[in-house]
C-alpha positions as CSV (number, residue, x, y, z in Angstrom):
1,M,17.3,-10.9,37.5
2,A,19.9,-8.3,36.8
3,S,20.6,-6.2,39.8
4,G,20.0,-2.7,38.7
5,A,18.1,0.4,39.7
6,P,15.8,2.7,37.9
7,D,18.6,5.3,37.4
8,G,20.4,2.7,35.2
9,K,23.4,2.2,37.5
10,W,24.5,-1.1,38.8
11,K,24.1,-1.8,42.6
12,V,24.9,-4.7,44.9
13,V,21.9,-6.5,46.2
14,K,22.4,-8.4,49.4
15,K,20.3,-10.1,52.1
16,G,20.9,-9.8,55.8
17,K,23.0,-12.6,57.3
18,K,21.6,-15.0,59.7
19,S,23.1,-15.1,63.2
20,G,25.8,-17.7,63.7
21,E,26.6,-18.0,59.9
22,K,29.8,-16.6,58.7
23,G,29.6,-15.6,55.1
24,G,26.2,-17.3,55.0
25,G,23.1,-16.0,53.1
26,R,22.9,-14.6,49.6
27,K,26.0,-12.9,48.4
28,A,26.5,-10.1,45.9
29,L,26.1,-10.9,42.3
30,S,29.7,-11.2,41.4
31,E,30.5,-13.5,44.4
32,S,28.4,-16.3,42.8
33,N,30.4,-16.0,39.6
34,V,33.9,-16.1,41.1
35,T,35.8,-19.3,40.9
36,P,37.6,-19.7,44.3
37,G,41.1,-21.2,44.2
38,G,40.8,-22.2,40.6
39,T,37.8,-24.5,41.2
40,A,35.3,-24.7,38.3
41,P,32.1,-22.8,38.9
42,I,28.8,-24.6,39.6
43,K,26.2,-24.6,36.9
44,M,23.1,-22.8,38.1
45,A,19.5,-22.9,37.0
46,N,18.8,-21.8,33.5
47,T,17.1,-18.4,34.2
48,V,17.4,-15.0,32.6
49,Y,19.4,-14.0,35.7
50,E,22.1,-16.6,35.3
51,M,22.0,-17.1,31.5
52,G,20.8,-14.0,29.7
53,F,23.0,-11.6,31.7
54,E,25.8,-13.9,32.8
55,Q,28.3,-12.4,30.4
56,I,27.4,-8.8,31.1
57,L,27.2,-9.3,34.9
58,K,30.6,-11.0,35.1
59,K,32.2,-7.9,33.6
60,Q,30.2,-5.3,35.5
61,N,30.1,-7.0,38.9
62,K,33.8,-7.2,39.1
63,E,33.7,-3.4,39.5
64,Q,30.9,-3.6,42.1
65,V,32.3,-6.0,44.7
66,P,35.7,-5.5,46.4
67,P,38.3,-8.2,46.0
68,N,38.5,-8.9,49.8
69,N,34.9,-10.4,49.7
70,I,36.0,-13.3,47.4
71,P,37.3,-15.7,50.1
72,A,34.0,-15.4,52.0
73,E,32.2,-17.0,49.1
74,Q,34.1,-20.3,49.3
75,P,32.1,-21.9,52.2
76,Q,28.9,-21.1,50.4
77,K,30.2,-22.7,47.2
78,K,31.2,-25.8,49.1
79,Q,27.8,-25.9,50.8
80,Q,26.0,-25.6,47.4
81,Q,28.1,-28.4,46.0
82,Q,27.2,-30.6,48.9
83,Q,23.5,-29.9,48.5
84,N,23.6,-30.7,44.8
85,P,26.0,-33.7,44.5
86,G,24.3,-35.0,41.4
87,R,25.0,-31.8,39.3
88,K,27.7,-32.2,36.8
89,K,30.7,-29.8,37.0
90,P,31.6,-27.8,34.0
91,Q,34.9,-28.4,32.4
92,S,37.9,-26.3,33.5
93,G,37.9,-22.9,31.9
94,D,34.2,-22.9,31.1
95,T,32.3,-19.9,32.4
96,G,28.9,-21.5,32.3
97,S,26.4,-22.8,29.8
98,R,26.9,-21.3,26.3
99,Q,24.0,-20.5,24.0
100,R,24.4,-22.2,20.7
101,K,24.6,-20.1,17.6
102,F,22.1,-20.5,14.8
103,H,22.9,-20.3,11.1
104,T,20.1,-17.8,10.5
105,L,18.0,-15.5,12.6
106,E,14.8,-17.3,11.4
107,E,16.1,-20.5,13.0
108,G,16.8,-18.7,16.3
109,L,13.3,-17.1,16.4
110,K,11.7,-20.5,15.7
111,A,13.7,-22.2,18.5
112,L,13.0,-19.4,21.0
113,D,11.0,-20.7,24.0
114,L,8.3,-18.1,24.5
115,A,7.0,-19.8,27.6
116,E,10.4,-19.6,29.3
117,L,10.8,-16.0,28.2
118,Q,7.4,-15.2,29.8
119,R,8.4,-17.0,33.1
120,E,11.7,-15.1,33.3
121,L,10.0,-11.8,32.7
122,E,7.4,-12.5,35.4
123,K,10.3,-13.5,37.7
124,S,12.0,-10.2,37.0
125,Q,8.8,-8.2,37.7
126,N,8.3,-10.1,40.9
127,M,11.8,-9.5,42.1
128,F,11.9,-5.8,41.2
129,P,8.3,-4.6,41.1
130,E,9.3,-1.0,41.5
131,S,12.1,-1.0,38.9
132,P,10.6,-1.3,35.4
133,S,14.0,-0.3,33.9
134,I,15.3,-3.7,35.0
135,W,12.4,-5.5,33.3
136,V,13.1,-3.9,29.9
137,K,16.9,-4.5,30.3
138,D,16.3,-8.1,31.1
139,L,14.1,-8.5,28.1
140,A,16.7,-7.0,25.8
141,G,19.5,-9.0,27.3
142,Y,17.5,-12.3,27.2
143,L,16.6,-11.9,23.5
144,N,20.1,-10.9,22.5
145,Y,21.5,-13.9,24.3
146,K,19.1,-16.3,22.8
147,L,19.2,-15.0,19.2
148,Q,22.9,-15.6,18.4
149,T,23.8,-16.3,14.8
150,V,27.0,-17.6,13.2
151,K,27.2,-14.6,10.9
152,N,26.0,-11.1,11.5
153,D,23.7,-9.7,8.8
154,V,24.7,-6.5,7.0
155,L,21.8,-4.2,7.7
156,I,22.3,-2.1,4.6
157,Q,21.6,-5.2,2.5
158,Q,18.3,-5.9,4.4
159,S,14.9,-4.2,4.4
160,H,14.4,-1.2,6.6
161,D,12.2,-3.2,9.1
162,Y,14.7,-6.0,9.5
163,P,15.0,-7.9,11.9
164,Y,11.6,-6.9,13.5
165,C,9.8,-8.1,10.3
166,L,10.9,-11.7,11.1
167,V,9.4,-11.7,14.6
168,N,6.1,-13.7,15.0
169,K,3.0,-12.2,16.5
170,E,3.3,-14.0,19.8
171,L,6.7,-12.6,20.5
172,K,5.6,-9.2,19.4
173,G,2.7,-9.4,21.8
174,I,5.0,-10.3,24.7
175,V,7.4,-7.4,23.9
176,R,4.6,-4.9,23.5
177,S,2.9,-6.0,26.7
178,L,6.0,-5.5,28.7
179,L,6.7,-2.1,27.1
180,A,3.2,-1.0,27.9
181,K,3.9,-1.7,31.6
182,A,7.0,0.5,31.5
183,P,6.1,3.5,29.4
184,H,8.3,5.9,31.4
185,V,11.6,4.1,31.0
186,L,11.5,3.6,27.2
187,D,14.3,6.1,26.8
188,V,16.3,4.1,29.3
189,M,15.8,0.9,27.3
190,V,16.9,2.7,24.1
191,D,20.1,4.0,25.7
192,H,20.7,0.6,27.3
193,C,20.4,-1.2,23.9
194,I,22.7,1.3,22.2
195,F,25.4,1.1,24.8
196,S,25.2,-2.7,25.0
197,M,25.7,-2.7,21.2
198,F,28.7,-0.5,21.8
199,Q,30.1,-3.0,24.3
200,E,29.8,-5.9,21.8
201,L,31.3,-3.8,19.0
202,D,34.3,-3.1,21.1
203,K,35.0,-6.8,21.4
204,P,37.2,-8.5,18.7
205,T,34.6,-11.2,18.3
206,G,31.4,-9.6,19.6
207,E,28.1,-11.3,19.8
208,S,25.2,-10.8,17.4
209,L,23.0,-7.8,18.1
210,H,19.6,-9.1,16.9
211,G,17.9,-8.9,20.3
212,Y,18.9,-5.3,21.0
213,R,17.8,-4.3,17.5
214,I,14.4,-6.0,17.9
215,C,13.8,-4.2,21.1
216,L,14.8,-0.9,19.6
217,Q,12.4,-1.4,16.7
218,A,9.6,-2.4,19.0
219,V,10.0,0.8,21.0
220,L,10.6,3.3,18.1
221,L,8.1,2.0,15.6
222,D,5.4,2.7,18.2
223,K,6.9,5.6,20.1
224,P,9.3,7.5,17.7
225,K,9.4,10.6,19.9
226,T,11.4,8.6,22.4
227,V,14.5,9.5,20.4
228,T,13.3,12.5,18.3
229,N,12.9,14.6,21.4
230,N,16.5,14.0,22.3
231,L,18.3,14.2,19.0
232,P,21.0,16.6,20.2
233,K,22.1,14.0,22.7
234,Y,22.4,11.3,20.0
235,L,24.2,13.8,17.7
236,E,26.8,14.5,20.4
237,L,27.2,10.7,20.9
238,L,27.6,10.3,17.1
239,R,30.3,13.0,16.9
240,S,32.1,11.5,19.9
241,Q,32.4,8.2,18.0
242,V,33.1,9.6,14.6
243,N,36.4,7.7,14.4
244,R,34.6,4.4,15.0
245,P,32.3,4.0,12.0
246,M,30.6,0.8,13.2
247,K,29.4,2.5,16.4
248,C,28.2,5.5,14.4
249,L,26.3,3.3,12.0
250,A,24.7,1.5,15.0
251,V,23.5,4.9,16.4
252,M,22.2,6.1,13.0
253,W,20.4,2.8,12.4
254,A,18.9,2.8,15.9
255,V,17.6,6.3,15.9
256,G,16.6,6.0,12.3
257,Q,13.9,3.4,13.2
258,A,11.8,6.3,14.5
259,G,11.1,7.5,10.9
260,F,9.4,4.6,9.2
261,T,6.0,5.0,10.8
262,D,5.9,8.8,10.6
263,L,7.5,10.8,7.8
264,S,7.8,14.0,9.9
265,E,9.7,12.2,12.6
266,G,11.9,10.5,10.0
267,L,12.8,13.9,8.5
268,K,13.6,15.2,12.0
269,V,16.0,12.3,12.5
270,W,17.6,12.8,9.1
271,L,17.9,16.6,9.4
272,G,19.0,16.5,13.1
273,L,21.3,13.4,13.1
274,M,22.4,12.3,9.6
275,F,22.5,15.6,7.6
276,P,25.2,17.1,10.0
277,V,27.5,14.1,9.1
278,L,26.8,14.2,5.4
279,G,30.2,14.4,3.8
280,V,31.9,12.1,6.4
281,K,33.3,9.3,4.1
282,T,32.2,6.4,6.3
283,L,28.8,7.7,7.2
284,T,27.5,9.4,4.0
285,P,26.4,6.1,2.2
286,Y,24.1,5.1,5.0
287,A,22.7,8.7,5.4
288,I,21.7,8.8,1.7
289,L,20.4,5.2,1.8
290,Y,18.3,6.1,4.8
291,L,16.8,9.1,3.1
292,D,16.0,7.0,0.0
293,R,14.3,4.3,2.1
294,L,12.4,6.9,4.1
295,L,11.0,8.6,1.0
296,L,10.2,5.3,-0.6
297,A,8.3,4.1,2.5
298,H,6.2,7.3,2.5
299,S,4.7,7.8,-0.9
300,N,2.4,10.5,0.5
301,L,4.7,13.5,1.1
302,T,2.0,15.8,2.5
303,K,2.8,14.5,6.1
304,G,6.3,15.9,5.7
305,F,5.4,19.5,4.7
306,G,6.9,22.1,6.8
307,M,9.9,20.0,8.0
308,I,12.4,21.3,5.4
309,G,12.9,25.0,5.2
310,P,15.4,27.2,3.2
311,K,18.0,26.7,5.9
312,D,18.1,23.0,5.2
313,F,17.1,22.9,1.6
314,F,19.9,25.0,0.0
315,P,22.8,23.1,1.6
316,L,21.1,19.9,0.2
317,L,21.0,21.6,-3.2
318,D,24.7,22.4,-3.0
319,F,25.6,18.9,-2.0
320,A,23.6,17.5,-4.9
321,F,24.8,19.8,-7.7
322,M,28.0,21.5,-6.7
323,P,31.2,19.7,-7.9
324,N,34.3,19.1,-5.8
325,N,32.5,18.7,-2.5
326,S,32.9,15.9,0.0
327,L,30.5,13.5,-1.9
328,T,31.5,11.1,-4.6
329,S,29.9,11.3,-8.0
330,S,27.7,8.3,-7.4
331,Q,26.6,9.7,-4.1
332,Q,25.7,13.0,-5.8
333,E,23.8,11.1,-8.4
334,N,21.8,9.3,-5.7
335,L,21.1,12.6,-4.0
336,R,20.0,14.3,-7.2
337,N,17.5,11.5,-7.8
338,L,16.0,12.3,-4.4
339,Y,16.1,16.1,-5.0
340,P,12.7,16.4,-6.7
341,R,10.9,14.9,-3.7
342,L,12.9,17.0,-1.3
343,K,12.0,20.0,-3.4
344,V,8.3,19.2,-3.0
345,L,8.7,18.8,0.7
346,A,10.5,22.1,1.0
347,F,7.9,24.1,-1.0
348,G,5.1,22.6,1.0
349,A,1.4,22.6,0.5
350,T,1.1,26.3,-0.4
351,P,4.0,27.2,-2.7
352,E,2.1,30.3,-3.8
353,S,2.8,31.9,-0.5
354,T,6.2,30.5,0.4
355,L,8.3,30.5,-2.8
356,H,9.3,34.2,-2.5
357,T,11.4,33.2,0.6
358,Y,13.4,30.8,-1.6
359,F,13.9,33.3,-4.5
360,P,16.9,35.2,-3.1
361,S,19.0,32.0,-2.4
362,F,18.1,30.6,-5.8
363,L,19.1,33.9,-7.5
364,S,22.4,34.3,-5.7
365,R,23.6,30.9,-6.9
366,V,23.1,31.5,-10.7
367,T,26.7,32.6,-11.2
368,P,28.7,32.4,-14.5
369,S,30.9,29.7,-12.8
370,C,27.8,27.6,-11.9
371,P,27.7,24.1,-13.4
372,A,25.4,23.8,-16.4
373,E,23.1,21.2,-14.7
374,M,22.9,23.2,-11.5
375,R,22.2,26.5,-13.5
376,K,19.4,24.8,-15.4
377,E,17.8,23.6,-12.1
378,L,18.2,27.1,-10.5
379,I,16.6,28.8,-13.5
380,N,13.7,26.4,-13.6
381,S,13.2,27.0,-9.9
382,L,13.3,30.7,-10.2
383,T,10.7,30.5,-13.0
384,D,8.5,28.4,-10.8
385,C,8.8,31.1,-8.1
386,L,7.8,33.8,-10.5
387,N,4.9,31.8,-11.9
388,K,3.4,30.6,-8.6
389,D,4.2,33.3,-6.1
390,P,3.7,36.9,-7.4
391,L,5.6,38.3,-4.4
392,S,8.8,36.9,-6.1
393,F,8.7,39.8,-8.6
394,S,8.9,42.4,-5.8
395,V,11.8,40.5,-4.2
396,W,13.5,40.4,-7.6
397,R,13.2,44.1,-8.1
398,Q,14.8,44.7,-4.7
399,L,17.7,42.4,-5.5
400,Y,18.2,43.5,-9.2
401,T,21.0,46.0,-8.8
402,K,23.0,43.6,-6.5
403,H,22.6,40.6,-8.8
404,L,22.9,41.9,-12.3
405,S,24.8,38.9,-13.8
406,Q,22.3,36.5,-12.2
407,S,19.3,38.5,-13.4
408,S,20.7,38.5,-17.0
409,F,20.5,34.7,-17.0
410,L,17.0,34.7,-15.8
411,L,15.9,37.4,-18.2
412,Q,17.4,35.5,-21.1
413,H,15.5,32.4,-20.0
414,L,12.2,34.4,-19.9
415,V,12.9,35.5,-23.5
416,E,13.4,31.9,-24.7
417,T,10.3,30.6,-22.9
418,W,8.0,33.6,-23.4
419,D,5.4,31.8,-25.4
420,S,4.9,29.2,-22.7
421,N,4.3,31.6,-19.8
422,S,0.9,32.3,-18.4
423,K,-1.0,35.5,-19.0
424,A,-0.8,36.5,-15.4
425,M,3.0,36.0,-15.4
426,R,3.4,38.0,-18.6
427,K,1.6,40.9,-17.0
428,S,3.9,40.9,-14.0
429,V,7.0,40.4,-16.2
430,R,5.9,43.4,-18.3
431,E,5.8,45.6,-15.2
432,T,9.1,44.3,-13.9
433,V,10.9,44.8,-17.2
434,H,9.7,48.4,-17.4
435,S,11.1,48.9,-13.9
436,F,14.4,47.3,-14.9
437,K,14.6,49.6,-17.9
438,V,14.3,52.6,-15.7
439,T,17.0,51.2,-13.4
440,N,19.3,50.5,-16.3
441,G,19.0,54.1,-17.5
442,E,19.9,55.3,-14.0
443,F,22.9,53.1,-13.6
444,S,24.1,53.4,-17.2
445,G,27.8,54.4,-17.3
446,K,28.2,53.9,-13.5
447,G,29.9,51.2,-11.6
448,S,32.1,48.3,-12.6
449,S,29.4,45.9,-13.7
450,L,28.8,47.7,-17.0
451,K,28.9,44.4,-19.0
452,D,26.3,42.7,-16.8
453,L,24.1,45.9,-17.1
454,E,24.3,45.8,-20.9
455,A,23.4,42.1,-20.9
456,C,20.3,42.8,-18.7
457,D,19.3,45.8,-20.9
458,A,19.6,43.6,-24.1
459,A,17.4,40.9,-22.5
460,C,14.9,43.5,-21.4
461,Q,14.7,44.9,-24.9
462,A,14.2,41.5,-26.3
463,L,11.4,40.9,-23.8
464,L,9.7,44.1,-24.8
465,H,10.0,43.1,-28.4
466,K,8.3,39.8,-27.6
467,M,5.5,41.6,-25.8
468,K,4.8,43.8,-28.8
469,G,5.0,41.1,-31.5
470,S,3.9,38.0,-29.8
471,G,2.1,36.8,-33.1
472,F,-0.2,38.0,-35.9
473,P,-3.7,38.9,-34.5
474,W,-5.8,36.9,-36.9
475,R,-8.8,36.7,-34.7
476,R,-8.8,40.5,-34.1
477,L,-8.3,41.1,-37.8
478,I,-11.3,38.9,-38.8
479,V,-13.5,40.6,-36.3
480,I,-12.5,44.0,-37.6
481,A,-13.0,43.0,-41.2
482,F,-16.5,41.5,-40.5
483,V,-17.5,44.7,-38.6
484,F,-16.2,46.9,-41.5
485,L,-18.0,44.8,-44.1
486,F,-21.3,44.8,-42.2
487,G,-21.0,48.6,-41.8
488,F,-20.3,49.1,-45.5
489,V,-23.2,47.0,-46.6
490,F,-25.5,48.7,-44.1
491,Y,-24.4,52.2,-45.3
492,D,-24.7,51.2,-48.9
493,V,-28.3,49.8,-48.5
494,R,-29.3,52.9,-46.5
495,T,-27.9,55.2,-49.1
496,H,-29.7,53.6,-52.1
497,N,-32.9,52.9,-50.1
498,S,-33.0,49.2,-51.1
499,F,-30.6,46.3,-51.5
500,Q,-31.4,45.8,-55.2
501,A,-30.3,49.4,-55.9
502,S,-27.2,49.2,-53.8
503,T,-23.7,48.8,-55.0
504,S,-23.3,45.7,-53.0
505,H,-26.1,44.0,-55.0
506,K,-24.4,45.0,-58.3
507,V,-21.0,43.7,-57.2
508,L,-22.5,40.4,-56.0
509,Q,-24.5,40.0,-59.2
510,Q,-21.5,40.7,-61.4
511,S,-19.2,38.3,-59.5
512,G,-21.9,35.5,-59.6
513,L,-22.0,35.2,-55.8
514,L,-25.6,36.5,-55.7
515,S,-26.9,33.7,-58.0
516,V,-25.0,31.0,-56.1
517,S,-26.2,32.3,-52.8
518,Q,-29.8,32.5,-54.1
519,Q,-29.7,29.0,-55.3
520,A,-28.2,27.8,-52.0
521,W,-30.9,29.7,-50.1
522,S,-33.7,28.3,-52.3
523,K,-32.4,24.8,-51.7
524,V,-32.1,25.3,-48.0
525,S,-35.6,26.8,-47.9
526,N,-37.0,24.0,-49.9
527,Y,-35.5,21.3,-47.7
528,S,-36.5,23.1,-44.6
529,L,-40.1,23.3,-45.7
530,Q,-40.1,19.6,-46.6
531,G,-38.7,18.7,-43.3
532,Q,-41.2,20.9,-41.5
533,S,-44.1,19.4,-43.3
534,W,-42.9,15.8,-42.6
535,L,-42.6,16.6,-39.0
536,E,-46.1,18.1,-38.9
537,R,-47.5,15.0,-40.4
538,N,-45.6,12.3,-38.6
539,V,-44.6,13.5,-35.2
540,P,-48.1,13.5,-33.7
541,Q,-48.8,10.0,-35.1
542,Y,-45.4,8.5,-33.9
543,Y,-45.8,10.2,-30.5
544,S,-49.3,8.8,-30.0
545,Q,-48.1,5.3,-30.9
546,A,-45.1,5.6,-28.6
547,V,-47.3,6.7,-25.7
548,E,-49.7,3.9,-26.4
549,V,-47.0,1.2,-26.6
550,L,-44.4,2.5,-24.1
551,G,-46.5,4.4,-21.7
552,P,-47.6,1.5,-19.4
553,V,-44.1,0.0,-19.6
554,L,-42.4,3.3,-18.7
555,E,-44.9,3.8,-15.8
556,Q,-44.0,0.3,-14.5
557,V,-40.3,1.0,-14.9
558,W,-40.6,4.3,-13.1
559,A,-42.6,2.7,-10.2
560,K,-40.1,-0.2,-9.9
561,T,-37.2,2.3,-10.0
562,Q,-38.7,4.3,-7.1
563,E,-39.3,1.1,-5.2
564,G,-35.7,-0.1,-5.9
565,A,-34.2,3.2,-4.9
566,A,-36.1,3.2,-1.6
567,Y,-35.1,-0.5,-0.9
568,A,-31.5,0.3,-1.8
569,C,-31.5,3.3,0.5
570,E,-32.9,1.3,3.4
571,K,-30.6,-1.7,2.9
572,G,-27.6,0.7,2.3
573,S,-28.2,2.5,5.5
574,V,-28.4,-0.8,7.4
575,L,-25.2,-2.0,5.7
576,I,-23.3,1.2,6.4
577,T,-24.3,1.0,10.1
578,Y,-23.3,-2.6,10.2
579,T,-20.0,-1.9,8.6
580,K,-19.2,0.9,10.9
581,D,-19.9,-1.3,13.9
582,N,-18.1,-4.4,12.7
583,L,-15.3,-3.1,10.5
584,P,-12.9,-2.5,13.4
585,R,-13.5,-6.0,14.7
586,L,-12.9,-7.4,11.2
587,I,-9.6,-5.5,10.9
588,E,-8.5,-6.7,14.4
589,W,-9.5,-10.3,13.5
590,L,-7.6,-10.2,10.2
591,H,-4.6,-8.6,11.9
592,S,-4.5,-11.4,14.6
593,H,-5.3,-14.3,12.2
594,T,-3.3,-13.3,9.2
595,P,-0.1,-15.4,9.0
596,D,3.2,-13.6,9.1
597,S,4.1,-15.3,5.8
598,V,1.3,-13.4,4.1
599,C,2.6,-10.1,5.3
600,Q,6.1,-11.0,4.2
601,F,4.8,-12.2,0.8
602,I,3.0,-8.8,0.3
603,E,6.2,-7.0,1.3
604,Y,8.3,-9.1,-1.1
605,L,5.7,-8.6,-3.8
606,R,5.9,-4.9,-3.3
607,E,9.6,-4.9,-3.5
608,L,9.5,-7.1,-6.6
609,L,7.0,-4.8,-8.4
610,L,9.2,-1.8,-7.5
611,H,12.2,-3.6,-8.9
612,L,10.4,-4.5,-12.1
613,H,9.2,-0.9,-12.4
614,R,12.6,0.5,-12.1
615,T,14.6,-2.1,-13.8
616,Y,12.4,-3.1,-16.7
617,L,9.3,-1.0,-17.2
618,L,10.9,2.5,-17.2
619,P,13.8,1.4,-19.5
620,A,11.2,-0.3,-21.8
621,V,9.1,2.9,-21.9
622,T,12.2,5.0,-22.7
623,Y,13.2,2.5,-25.4
624,L,9.7,2.6,-26.9
625,E,9.6,6.4,-27.0
626,A,13.0,6.5,-28.7
627,A,11.9,3.8,-31.2
628,V,8.7,5.7,-32.0
629,Q,10.6,9.0,-32.4
630,N,13.1,7.3,-34.6
631,A,10.4,5.7,-36.7
632,W,8.7,9.0,-37.1
633,Q,11.9,10.7,-38.2
634,Q,12.6,8.0,-40.8
635,Y,9.0,8.4,-42.0
636,V,9.3,12.2,-42.4
637,A,12.7,11.8,-44.0
638,S,11.2,9.3,-46.5
639,C,8.6,11.9,-47.4
640,N,11.3,14.5,-48.0
641,G,10.2,16.5,-44.9
642,K,6.6,16.9,-46.0
643,V,3.9,14.7,-44.7
644,T,1.2,14.5,-47.4
645,W,-1.7,12.2,-48.2
646,D,0.1,10.8,-51.2
647,C,3.2,10.0,-49.1
648,V,1.0,8.3,-46.4
649,R,-0.7,6.2,-49.1
650,G,2.7,5.3,-50.6
651,Q,4.1,4.3,-47.3
652,V,1.1,2.1,-46.5
653,S,1.3,0.5,-49.9
654,N,5.0,-0.2,-49.4
655,I,4.4,-1.7,-46.0
656,S,1.5,-3.9,-47.3
657,H,3.6,-5.0,-50.2
658,S,6.6,-5.9,-48.0
659,S,4.4,-7.7,-45.6
660,W,2.7,-9.7,-48.3
661,T,6.0,-10.6,-50.0
662,Y,7.5,-11.7,-46.6
663,L,4.4,-13.8,-46.0
664,Q,4.6,-15.4,-49.4
665,N,8.3,-16.2,-49.1
666,T,7.8,-17.6,-45.6
667,T,4.9,-19.8,-46.9
668,M,7.0,-21.1,-49.8
669,T,9.9,-21.8,-47.5
670,V,7.8,-23.8,-45.1
671,T,6.1,-25.6,-48.1
672,N,9.4,-26.6,-49.6
673,W,10.8,-27.8,-46.3
674,A,7.7,-29.9,-45.7
675,L,7.9,-31.4,-49.2
676,S,11.6,-32.2,-48.8
677,I,10.8,-34.0,-45.5
678,I,8.0,-36.0,-47.1
679,S,10.2,-36.9,-50.1
680,H,12.9,-38.2,-47.9
681,H,10.5,-40.5,-46.2
């Protein structure tokens, strides 16, 4: 096949000449492709060597073989023509057999001869047994040569696993088998595919790149670290081609394939390759699209915890909320939609121990010139830091004097949301506010930030007022009143030696409460005695009857239950053991026998459900909430702002009357229409 070496450089492969033959034997690769004296070339056998790499080798071998070797090829050409007189000559100007282009990639994959591919790969391995880099390059070149389409697909409009999702299992098996034989040259294959794509993109009418993309996905979906361990190299390559957006997008797409099987690797790719070019006009749309697809493909964000730190998070926040940056309004909106999930990834699994590290950067951004939407997000984030990580209070106390204006906004927010704060947070806020009050007294009349200091002091005073008067203590008042009343009655009875002689008895008797309570007590006592006597008479009788009737049945039920439980445990253990032994085989069998169409249907169904959820369900829920809220407001307005039982009864009556009237009118209309139809006939 292709004449190459493991180091990725092209070399000339020759055989020793036989004695007595001038220019005989096998020539260099380019010698067999040169047309001597304007004579049309001879069509050779359809192998990967002559077909899959013919176009690449013609360009590269011209640089490998000196021009003075060309005349030596003419005798061999003539000898080959004499040995193959029946072979038809190609037309003048034809460079060899051309691979036909398919209308769609699906057609090309169906027409691909897998047996021929297997034979050509085996031939490559036999010719170069010590050079696995040549095998993988041959594979990529053959697939790309055979999978040519009339129109190149726009990858942004396709799913993230296109075109690999269209490949059948047999072809995937061939590709994976070859890659398993060459695990140490996967990075060579990735670089070869990227630079081959570059060569095609440099041409005015370059070929399709489906074969290279399939090989890239086959490598990176299984071995993502092939590129994530060398991200600086690809970032340097990306920056060197920044004025050529198609090449940059090719690099971003190729390296981005490493993220769709592992969220942590995907975040590495995005932070290391795409985030640095966020803001470049031609590359920003794909960078945001890739992040959206990455987070959509991984609903479980726990695998990405620890990948985003404050160093990466706050530039993202600025890109999403700060106006007049290098992003358009729609791009900012898309990034803001992704921001909540990025925030979860940044805070990690233990926000109670990490949020204090984010607090200083959040606080420093709450400036008077900050946009309202961004300020709201910052204030909410600061409140989360204080609520979840107690160390944030100590960080705030250290930064207070240097961030007075920012602290005033946060203090005012705490005043407005005081009732919704937790008890633990209220205690910490109380200690912090007292500390701020002391600091305000020390800095009063000093420095140039007197206005900010006054705003902070006013907010602290309002918080202290909230702490003191958070609401009327009804529960405490009731307990105190009950204790006081009990103590008074006890003292009164003890003073007069009996309850009948006490003042409490006289007051209760004069107010009539004593007679009412006595009547109630007598009734309660009477009913209690009747109930007790009924229970004494009937419970033993009913219990004996129940034991006589239900006793044998319950014993049988209990015995059967024990037997069933023992049988279920025995069979369950056998079933669990059988499942453990055969479940992997079942999964493997399903994986190998499930048609690709089923997997595609499931993927399409998933995308359809997501589309329905976003396009129809969420707007419908929003509309329903608005309709219910509007109906409730109209109902309250019809009741003059007071919802009473009479108003509810009136509303129900009106609705019933309106419904009944509408039903009567509809019935009469239908009846009249039916009668008119009958009368005409």
